[in-house]
N, C-alpha and C positions, 0 to 999 in steps of 0.2 A: 566722857573724856574728849578733850579737844584734839582733833586729828588722829585719834587712836593712840596717842603717845602716853605711856604710863609713868614717865619720870616727872616727879613733882617739881614745880618752881620753888625757889627758896630765897637765898640771900639777896640783899639789895644790889642792883647792878650799878655800874658806873654811870654818872650823869653826863650825857652828851653836851659838850660846850659849844657845838656848832650853832650858829645863829641863823635865822631866816635871812635870805637875800632881800635887799631892797628890790622892788619890782623893776626888773630889767630883763624880761623874759626873752627867750630865743624865738618864740612863736609870734606870728602876726597874722592878721586877717586883712585881705585885700577886698575892701568893701565893694568896689565896682564889679567884682567877679562873683560875689556872694548871691546865691539864688534863694536864700532863707529856707533851704530844705531841711535844716537842723541835723543833718548827718553828723556834723562835727560835734554838736551838743550831745547827741545820743551816744557817741563813742567816748566822750570825755568822762573819766572817772569822777570828776567833780560836777558833772552835769546835773545831777539830781538836785543840786542847790540852786539851779537856775532854770526851773521848769515853769516859771510864770509865762503867760501867753505873750508878753512883750519881749521875751528873750528869744531871738531867732538864730543866734550863732554863739560861738565860744568867745566872742570879743570881750564881754565883761570879765570872763575868767582869765583871759590872756592879760587883761589890764590889771588884774588884782591877785588872782589865786593860782595861776598856772604852775604846774610842776614840770613842764616840758616833756611830758611822756610821749608826745608825737602822734597820739591816736587820731586827733583831728586832722593833722597834716596828711596822714596816710589814708584817711577815709573820705576826705572831701572830694566829691565827684567833679567839682567845677574848678579845682585848683585855686580856691579862694583863700586857702590857708598856706602860709609859707613859713620858712624859718631862716634864722641868721646864724652864720658862723663867722670865723675870723679870716677867711681866705684872702680877702682884699688887703687887710692889714698885714697879713703874713707876706704876700707877694710884694706889697709896697715896701716893706722893710728890707726884703732881699734886693729889690730894685735900687734901693738907696745905698746898697753896698754894705749893709750890716750883716754880721754873721749870726746864724741861728743853728741849733741842732734839733733834730726831730725825734720825738718819742713815737713809737709805732705800735698800734694795737694789733693783736693777732689776726683780726679780721682783714687787715690789709693784704695779707698773703692769700686769702680766699678770693678777694675781689680783684687783685692784680696778679694774675699768674706770672707776669713779667715784672714783679715788684722790684727786682734788682735794677732793671732798666729804668723803672720809675725813679728809684733813688739816683741813678746816673743822671737823669734829666734834672732832678731837683738839686743835685750837686752843681750842675752848670749854672743854676740860679744863685748859688751861694750857700746852700745848706752844707754845714761842715761835716756832720756825722749823723748816723742813724742808730737808735737804740731800741732794743726789743723789750717791750713792757712785760711780755709773758715771762721772761727770765727773772725779773724782779718780783713777780708774784710770790716767789719763794719767801721773800721777806714778809709779805702780807700774811701768808699762812703761818709762818713762825710767830708773828705777833698775835694772831688769833689763838694759836696754841698756848702761848703764855697766859693769855687772859682766861681761856677756858679751863686751864689747870688751876688757876687761882680762884676762879668763881664757879666751882663745880656744880652748884645748885641754882645757878642763874640762867634762865633762857635768854638767848641772844638772837638777833636778826642780823644777817650779813649786810655789809655796807659797800660793796663795789658798785651797785647800780645807782647812778646819779638821780634818776627820776624817782625811784623809791625813797631815796634819802630826802629829796625835796618834799615828798608827800609827808614823811614822818616828821621832819623838822618844822614844816609849815602848817600841817593839818592834823597831826596825831601826837600831841605832846605826851600822852601817856606812854607811847612807845619809845620815846627818845632815850630813856634810861636803859632800854633793851637793845638799842641799835649798837652793834659792835663798834667801839670807839677807835677803830684802826683805819688809817687812810687807805684809799683804794690802791690797787697795784700801780695805777698811773702815778698817784702822788708819792707812793713809796719809791718808785723809780726815780722821780725828780729829786726827792730828798737824798736818796743814796748817791746818785750821780753828782749832785752839787756839793754834798757835805763830805762824802767818803772817797770820791775819786777826783780827778783833775779837771772835770768838766766845769767850765766857767762861763761859757757863752749862754745867752738866753735860750729857753727851750720852747718848742711848739709841739703840738700833739696831732697826729693824723688818726682820726677817730671814726668809729661807726655810729656815734651817738650824738643826737642833738643836745641832750641834757648835759653832756660833759662840759660844754662851754660854761654853764652855770657853776659847776663844781670848780672849774679853773678860776672863774671870777671870785668865788668864795675864798679861795686860798692864794690868790695872786699877791696879797700883801705879805704873805710869808716870804722870808728871804730866799726860800728854795722854790718859789712859785713858778708855775708855767705861764707863758705869756699869751699864747694863741691856741685856739682849737680849730682845726681844719677838718671838715667831714669828708669822708671818702666820696660821697655823692657830689659835693661841690668841686672837689678836685677833678673828678671825672668830667664834669661839665666844662670846667676850664680847659682841660686837655682837648676835649672835642671841639670847643669853640675856637681855640687857638690853633687847631690843626696839628697838634703835637703827635708824632708817631714815635712811640717809645722804642720801637725796634732800631731807631737811629742812634741810640745812646748806649754807651759802654756800661755794663752792669757794675753796680757798687753794692757791697754787702753790708750787713749790720757791723758796727764797730765792735760789738760784743758777740759776734757769731761763733767765735771759738768756744764760748761757754754753753752753747746749745740753746735749748728752750726751757731750761729749768727742770726741777725735780718734783714739783708739786702739781700745780694746775696744768703745766705742759705735759705731764705724764698721766694724770688721773682724769682730766677733763672737767672737773668741777670742784667746788669747795667742799660739798658734802662727801664726795668720793674721797677727797684727801683725808678728812677727819675720820671716816669709817676705817681708814688704814692706820692713821697716826694716833687716834684716840677712840678705839673701838667700843669702849664702854658707854659712849654717849649715844644720843638719839638724834637723827638728822632728817630733815625734810626739805624738799625743794619745790618751789612753785614759780610759775612764770606766766606772762601774758597780761596785757592791760585789762582784758575783760574779766580776769580772775583775781589778780593780785590784790587789788585795793579793797574789794569786798572781803577777801580772806583776811587782810590786815585789820579790817573793822571787827571781824569775828575774833581775831587774835587779841585785840584790845579788850573785847568783852570777856574773853577767857581769863585775861590777867585780873580783871576786876573780880571775877568769880573764883579766882584762885584755882583754876583748872590746871591740869598737867600740860606742859608744853615741851616741844623738842629742845634739846640742848642748843641746837643751831638751826635756824630757819634760813635757808638760802633763797633769796627772792630776786627776780629779774622782771623788769617792765616788759621786755620783749619776749614773745612766746618761744622763739627759737634761740634765745640767748643773744649775746652781744654781736656775734658774727652776722646776724640779720637785723642789726639795730636800725633805729629810725633815721640815721644819717648815711645809709649806704646806697639808697636808690634801689633799682631792680636787683634782686638777689640771684646770682647765678647758681641755679639748683645743682648743676653738675659738680660743683666744687664744695658742696656741703660736707663737713666732717661731723660725725655723730658723737665724738667725745673720745677721751683717752682710753686706752686699754689698761687692764690691770698690770701694774708694773712688776718687773721681776724683783725677787727679794733683795738682790744686790742694789737695785735702784732705791728701794725703801731705806736700806742701810745708808746709802749715799745722802738721802734727804736728811736722815737723822744726824749724820755727820755735819751736813751744812747747818742744821739748826744749832748744833753745838758750837760751830764756828761763829754763827751770828751772836750766840750768847757771849762769846769772848770779845768780838770785834765791834758789835753794833750797840747803840744805846736805844733800848726799847722806847724810851720817852720820845725819841725823834719821830716815831712812826704811829703814834696815837694822839688823839685829841686832848685827853685829860689824864695824864699819868697818875696824879695823886689819887684819882678816883679808883684806880685798879691796883694800887700798891698794897702790899700785904700789911 
């Protein structure tokens, strides 16, 4: 049995309609700093494809096959690997007097204990409002639940992680039909705010992840698309270089702070934990870490071919400690690590079920998935 799970795979899963990106990766190699130690190549999950003696760095992968997992960036001892986000474009647009609103990852509050004063500073630059992505993860979980109930015998792989999605879409075509066809909480937030509320200004994202920029580029042509990805690390560097003291700024809260942190991921701490509560008959498994995930997915693909039993939902993250310690955060402040959500009170679970019923009435499921026809009854 694969992973010790006894539930058999069954019906055909929806076909993912997401297409590979044209090569415009976030990762780059600074040749003058490279010492050809191959540390980057050894850490890359695609490195085994470039083991010939003439390949001394990840540069050929960056130019053609990169999934923006960030392993090479994190492990290069000579700082010869770098990455790009959109902070310069973001700041330039604000400097030109254009209005933006900012979607904010949960990790921001871990890395900026004074995040409200950070918002106060950004507001002085022209950011109109700040929105909590964790809150709209409830929509993502609701959409997952709809699909899992319709496709009870189909094994699925979770889709919030941009690097894992890049790997599946570009390098593991057999897995594409098992990739959950629901937009990430980030994209669900943008869609909800732009279609279902009065938010009309362009959106940017304050992110812990290098690969999220690629996700944003992939969906930018969508009418609800996000314009810029700004990583926590680059914003910290900017604040340091510019000599910005956040203590000098008045605190500003999330525009949706009155709604709390949501009833699903904000309460349970993970996708699998949510479905163990809301769909207890299923089987769920979680795996994370660049050194483990991609080999695991290769085994998963082989298990599909062999028709082995698979979990109802496999929750996968590129980063070993999850998104809060993502590739775009810089040095992680260990004192502020949160270990995950506690088990909710029964009343909280009832509130979540009530929210799901409200979504049934008020939201169109088709807005939050890639291919509605594929999962329709």
